[in-house]
C-alpha positions in Angstrom: 29.1 8.1 -31.5 32.7 7.0 -29.5 32.3 11.0 -28.1 28.7 10.7 -26.5 29.7 7.3 -25.1 32.8 8.7 -23.0 31.0 11.8 -22.1 28.1 9.5 -20.5 30.7 7.2 -18.8 32.6 10.7 -17.4 29.4 11.6 -16.2 27.7 8.5 -14.7 31.1 8.4 -12.7 31.5 11.6 -11.8 27.5 11.1 -9.8 27.6 10.1 -6.1 26.9 6.4 -5.3 24.4 5.3 -2.7 22.9 2.5 -1.6 19.5 1.5 -2.2 16.7 1.6 1.4 19.5 0.7 3.6 23.2 1.4 3.6 24.8 -1.6 4.1 28.4 0.1 5.1 28.4 3.5 6.2 31.9 5.7 7.7 31.4 8.7 10.0 33.4 10.1 12.2 32.0 9.4 16.3 35.1 11.9 17.6 38.7 12.9 17.5 40.8 14.6 19.8 44.2 15.7 19.4 47.5 14.8 21.2 49.5 17.1 22.1 53.4 17.8 23.5 54.1 20.0 26.7 57.1 21.3 28.2 58.6 20.1 31.1 59.3 23.3 33.2 61.2 22.2 35.8 63.6 20.3 33.1 63.8 22.1 29.5 65.5 19.3 27.7 62.2 16.5 28.8 58.5 16.9 26.9 55.7 15.4 27.8 53.8 14.1 25.0 49.4 13.5 25.5 48.6 10.6 23.2 45.0 9.6 22.4 44.0 6.4 23.3 44.0 4.2 20.1 40.9 2.1 19.7 42.3 -0.9 18.5 45.0 -1.1 21.5 44.6 -1.4 25.1 48.4 -0.7 26.1 49.9 2.1 24.1 51.2 4.4 26.7 48.8 7.9 27.3 51.5 9.7 28.2 55.5 9.5 27.4 58.0 11.6 28.4 61.2 12.4 25.4 63.8 13.9 25.8 64.4 17.0 22.9 66.4 14.5 21.0 62.9 12.5 20.7 64.0 9.2 22.8 61.2 7.9 24.9 62.6 8.2 28.4 59.1 7.2 30.3 56.0 5.9 29.8 52.8 5.1 31.4 48.9 5.4 31.7 48.9 2.3 29.8 45.7 1.8 27.3 44.2 4.7 29.4 42.1 7.8 28.2 44.3 10.5 29.0 42.7 14.0 27.4 44.9 16.4 29.0 48.3 16.6 31.4 50.6 19.7 32.3 53.1 20.1 34.6 51.8 21.6 38.1 53.5 21.3 41.4 57.0 19.5 41.3 54.8 16.7 38.8 52.3 16.5 36.2 48.3 17.1 36.8 46.6 14.7 34.3 43.0 14.1 33.6 41.7 11.0 31.9 38.6 9.9 31.6 37.1 6.2 33.0 33.7 5.1 33.5 32.1 8.3 32.0 34.0 10.4 34.7 36.6 12.7 34.7 39.8 11.5 37.0 42.3 14.5 37.9 45.8 12.7 39.2 48.6 14.5 40.5 51.5 12.2 39.4 55.4 12.6 39.6 58.0 13.2 37.4 58.4 9.1 36.6 54.5 9.4 36.0 53.7 7.2 39.3 50.8 8.6 41.0 51.5 10.5 44.4 49.0 8.8 47.0 45.4 10.6 48.0 46.5 13.1 45.1 43.0 11.7 42.3 40.0 13.4 42.7 36.6 12.9 40.2 35.9 15.7 38.7 31.9 17.1 39.6 31.3 17.9 36.0 27.4 19.1 34.7 27.0 15.3 32.6 28.4 12.5 31.4 31.5 12.6 29.4 31.8 11.2 26.5 34.6 10.9 23.3 33.3 14.3 22.5 33.6 16.0 25.4 36.5 18.9 25.9 38.2 18.0 28.3 41.2 20.5 29.3 44.0 21.5 32.4 45.0 24.7 32.4 46.9 27.3 34.6 50.8 27.7 35.3 53.5 25.0 36.6 54.2 27.4 39.5 50.5 28.7 39.9 48.9 26.9 43.8 45.3 26.4 41.5 44.5 24.6 38.0 41.6 24.7 36.5 39.9 21.7 34.9 37.3 22.3 32.2 34.4 19.4 31.3 32.5 20.3 28.6 30.8 23.3 30.4 32.0 22.8 33.9 34.9 24.4 35.2 36.8 23.7 38.3 39.4 24.9 40.7 41.8 22.6 41.5 44.0 22.6 44.8 46.9 20.4 46.7 46.1 21.2 50.2 48.3 19.0 52.7 48.9 16.3 49.8 45.3 16.0 49.1 43.6 17.7 45.5 40.6 19.5 46.4 38.3 20.7 43.8 36.0 24.2 44.1 33.3 24.8 41.2 33.6 27.8 39.3 30.9 30.1 38.1 30.6 29.3 34.1 30.9 33.1 33.6 34.4 33.5 35.3 36.4 31.6 32.4 36.1 34.7 30.5 37.8 37.2 33.0 41.2 37.6 33.4 41.0 38.0 37.2 37.9 36.2 39.3 37.2 36.4 42.6 35.4 33.1 43.9 33.3 33.0 47.1 34.2 30.1 49.4 31.6 28.6 51.5 32.2 27.4 55.0 32.2 23.7 54.1 35.2 24.0 52.0 38.7 24.0 53.3 40.0 25.6 49.9 41.1 29.9 50.2 41.1 30.6 46.8 41.9 34.2 46.3 42.0 34.2 42.4 42.4 32.1 39.6 44.8 33.0 36.7 43.7 32.1 33.2 46.8 31.1 31.5 46.5 29.8 27.6 
């Protein structure tokens, strides 16, 4: 008899429990994204750490430059939603989300935004927590590629300002892709290289 009670108790304990008609508590993951560590091409002893913004804190740094010894040297973009960054044009190209838009900034090695070096990326839709935002390219290339969801734009610095040129969606998988530039665009983009 005791053995039957143990078997029934084990059977009841292994069954999932649920609330009746309305669940008072539920747990779901709306979205997550990971931070990353980027090597500084100009100074191999420095690393750029891109940290996701925690929901409970508005004062934690989104970007931190650390030494290879792990000590923090510089912090920046406090409480901002930085999604990606990379070394580019003697600084860092930083993509952050603000008011459901992606803003790309060129910052110096001290994480200070350079004058006239911010642009709002023209994306197909509003940006939310699940939207993929990536910055691709090599530090020495004159062009960086920014992906926002299904939109891809080329970013170039010209006369101290950042400019963007939308790319065809079919362009990214190709190793080299010629981009035709309209007469209204101040940029001449000979080709875009894919770097991962």
